[in-house]
LUMKE-545075 format. One record per residue (C-alpha): x, y, z; residue in one letter; residue number from 1. Coordinates in pm, whole numbers. Example, Ala and Ser with C-alpha at 12.3 -4.5 7.8 and 13.67 -1.06 7.14 Angstrom:
xx,yy,zz,resn,resi
1230,-450,780,A,1
1367,-106,714,S,2
***
This chain:
xx,yy,zz,resn,resi
10711,10288,5603,M,1
11061,10320,5508,Y,2
11099,9922,5541,A,3
10844,9877,5272,K,4
10999,10110,5042,R,5
11315,9952,5075,L,6
11152,9618,5003,A,7
10991,9684,4686,R,8
11339,9794,4559,V,9
11561,9513,4770,L,10
11315,9216,4721,G,11
11146,8999,4971,R,12
11437,8873,5170,G,13
11472,9240,5261,W,14
11121,9246,5372,L,15
11139,9010,5622,A,16
11461,9170,5781,F,17
11349,9523,5750,A,18
11017,9387,5934,G,19
11220,9307,6267,V,20
11404,9616,6281,M,21
11120,9826,6243,V,22
10879,9612,6475,A,23
11158,9568,6724,G,24
11190,9324,6975,L,25
11072,9304,7348,P,26
11291,9508,7592,A,27
11286,9191,7799,G,28
11080,8865,7814,A,29
11093,8871,8206,T,30
10704,9014,8311,P,31
10717,9345,8530,L,32
10491,9479,8782,I,33
10340,9768,8598,S,34
10056,9897,8835,E,35
9934,9824,9216,V,36
9610,9943,9378,Y,37
9632,9884,9742,Y,38
9476,10173,9900,D,39
9122,10198,9831,A,40
8905,10499,10000,V,41
8736,10327,10262,G,42
8761,9941,10262,A,43
9031,9819,10089,D,44
8898,9432,10055,N,45
8763,9371,9716,G,46
8916,9693,9554,H,47
9297,9608,9492,G,48
9453,9495,9198,F,49
9795,9456,9047,V,50
9883,9471,8684,E,51
10144,9275,8504,I,52
10346,9377,8209,A,53
10500,9129,7932,G,54
10532,8952,7604,V,55
10195,8899,7471,P,56
10069,8514,7519,G,57
10342,8446,7765,A,58
10221,8227,8002,D,59
10232,8314,8391,L,60
10219,7942,8508,A,61
10464,7891,8782,G,62
10488,8272,8880,Y,63
10340,8394,9199,R,64
10265,8764,9372,L,65
10378,8753,9738,L,66
10303,9023,9945,G,67
10603,9130,10206,V,68
10514,9306,10546,N,69
10708,9609,10595,G,70
10712,9620,10985,A,71
10881,9280,10998,N,72
10973,9129,10642,G,73
10687,8851,10716,A,74
10535,8677,10414,P,75
10193,8800,10305,G,76
9948,8704,10071,P,77
10058,8493,9802,L,78
9885,8423,9488,V,79
9947,8160,9204,E,80
9923,8323,8887,L,81
9684,8128,8636,V,82
9647,8240,8234,G,83
9860,8414,8013,A,84
9968,8760,7931,I,85
9706,8931,7686,G,86
9749,9069,7341,P,87
9761,9435,7520,S,88
10095,9316,7684,G,89
9909,9310,8027,L,90
9776,9088,8287,F,91
9541,9204,8555,L,92
9509,9049,8870,L,93
9184,9149,9102,A,94
9110,9124,9457,D,95
8791,8972,9601,V,96
8571,9020,9888,D,97
8490,8735,10140,R,98
8176,8703,9939,E,99
8393,8692,9587,G,100
8291,9025,9456,V,101
8538,9254,9306,S,102
8536,9610,9209,A,103
8759,9565,8912,T,104
8563,9407,8615,P,105
8744,9243,8322,G,106
9030,9097,8532,A,107
9220,8796,8408,D,108
9213,8646,8726,Q,109
9061,8702,9074,Y,110
9168,8598,9429,A,111
9141,8737,9775,N,112
9477,8889,9858,F,113
9447,9244,9990,D,114
9803,9366,10003,F,115
9868,9629,10259,Q,116
9918,9973,10281,N,117
10263,10134,10305,G,118
10524,10083,10392,P,119
10513,9748,10239,D,120
10618,9541,9927,S,121
10500,9300,9667,V,122
10723,9050,9479,Q,123
10673,8908,9137,L,124
10838,8530,9164,L,125
10923,8278,8925,A,126
10895,7957,9131,G,127
11134,8087,9443,S,128
11312,8337,9234,V,129
11197,8708,9263,V,130
11209,8839,8894,V,131
11043,9172,9011,D,132
10962,9370,9327,A,133
10787,9697,9436,L,134
10820,9854,9767,A,135
10629,10186,9877,W,136
10661,10391,10160,G,137
10876,10548,10419,V,138
11034,10260,10587,F,139
11166,10333,10954,G,140
11485,10177,11120,P,141
11459,9788,11125,G,142
11172,9792,10867,E,143
11202,9559,10566,F,144
11173,9685,10242,P,145
11166,9424,10000,A,146
11180,9617,9619,G,147
11424,9734,9413,E,148
11649,10035,9484,G,149
11455,10331,9697,A,150
11096,10263,9769,P,151
10822,10456,9553,A,152
10614,10694,9725,P,153
10307,10581,9927,D,154
10000,10637,9699,A,155
9706,10824,9894,P,156
9378,10657,9934,P,157
9205,10614,9571,G,158
9554,10627,9409,S,159
9766,10364,9263,S,160
10146,10329,9168,L,161
10212,10271,8798,A,162
10538,10259,8593,R,163
10610,10512,8392,L,164
10668,10299,8112,F,165
10522,9944,8179,A,166
10787,9789,7987,D,167
11101,9941,8141,R,168
11268,9880,8475,D,169
11611,10039,8604,S,170
11570,9811,8923,D,171
11459,10161,9119,D,172
11133,10181,9247,N,173
11163,10549,9330,A,174
11268,10608,8944,A,175
11030,10366,8795,D,176
10686,10435,8963,F,177
10447,10707,9024,G,178
10140,10780,9151,I,179
9827,10786,8964,L,180
9529,10990,9078,A,181
9278,10775,8920,V,182
9399,10400,8882,P,183
9395,10251,8535,T,184
9352,9840,8567,P,185
9442,9714,8222,G,186
9571,10022,8052,Q,187
9951,10127,8081,A,188
10187,10346,7860,T,189
10493,10142,7706,F,190
10788,10289,7584,A,191
10793,10392,7223,P,192
10984,10204,6961,I,193
11176,10490,6737,P,194
11151,10394,6376,E,195
11495,10423,6200,P,196
11558,10701,5968,G,197
11579,10579,5594,S,198
11975,10658,5612,G,199
12037,10395,5875,A,200
11796,10155,5691,L,201
11955,10192,5377,L,202
12290,10117,5581,T,203
12168,9802,5701,L,204
12008,9706,5361,A,205
12357,9757,5178,L,206
12520,9554,5447,G,207
12241,9263,5406,F,208
12306,9293,5056,L,209
12665,9235,5080,A,210
12639,8944,5320,G,211
12411,8780,5080,S,212
12636,8833,4802,R,213
12936,8700,4973,R,214
12760,8391,5058,R,215
12640,8334,4685,T,216
12997,8386,4556,D,217
13111,8150,4816,A,218
12858,7894,4722,A,219
12945,7930,4354,G,220
13324,7870,4402,V,221
13245,7561,4620,G,222
12999,7412,4345,G,223
13260,7441,4076,A,224
***
């Protein structure tokens, strides 16, 4: 709102500049694991899902999801991601059973992976590089958490683990994730982008105009 008001006064050059300031930029271009549902009520096969948050339109070619066994650190299911993050900023991978049936409609990709109950971990890799990881449950001596920071709690059957904000990562699973009693595949809460106050925008506008004036004056001197 303030950007539009100032744009009418200061001209079209400011419109593009102010638009960027108000809209903001993504907190990070690297995709993040935003929600994991691994323990259904009853049989798990065909019910689980992993939701990934990122920049809308980002191609996930080359990214993979890997389960890591909490007991011995052995690699578990591995899924090569196919497709791009949707306009909502989310990508949904859903598990299928042996017959190819999934309990999660409308997913962006389906695969047979069925990550284990806790304590366990899942990692998001770009090639062979771990770009995000989530561990959950209580790991005993000699067991292998493969997440970030302290593990998140182990979600009860029928519940999922979800980031408090899908696009924010403190590198500590216990701080970033909480339990959702009702899983929300394809839905997430993103951190709000505060709108700058009118005073802050006016200061930026004046700085922008001063810089433009200096460049114009310099061009005039050079041209003489």
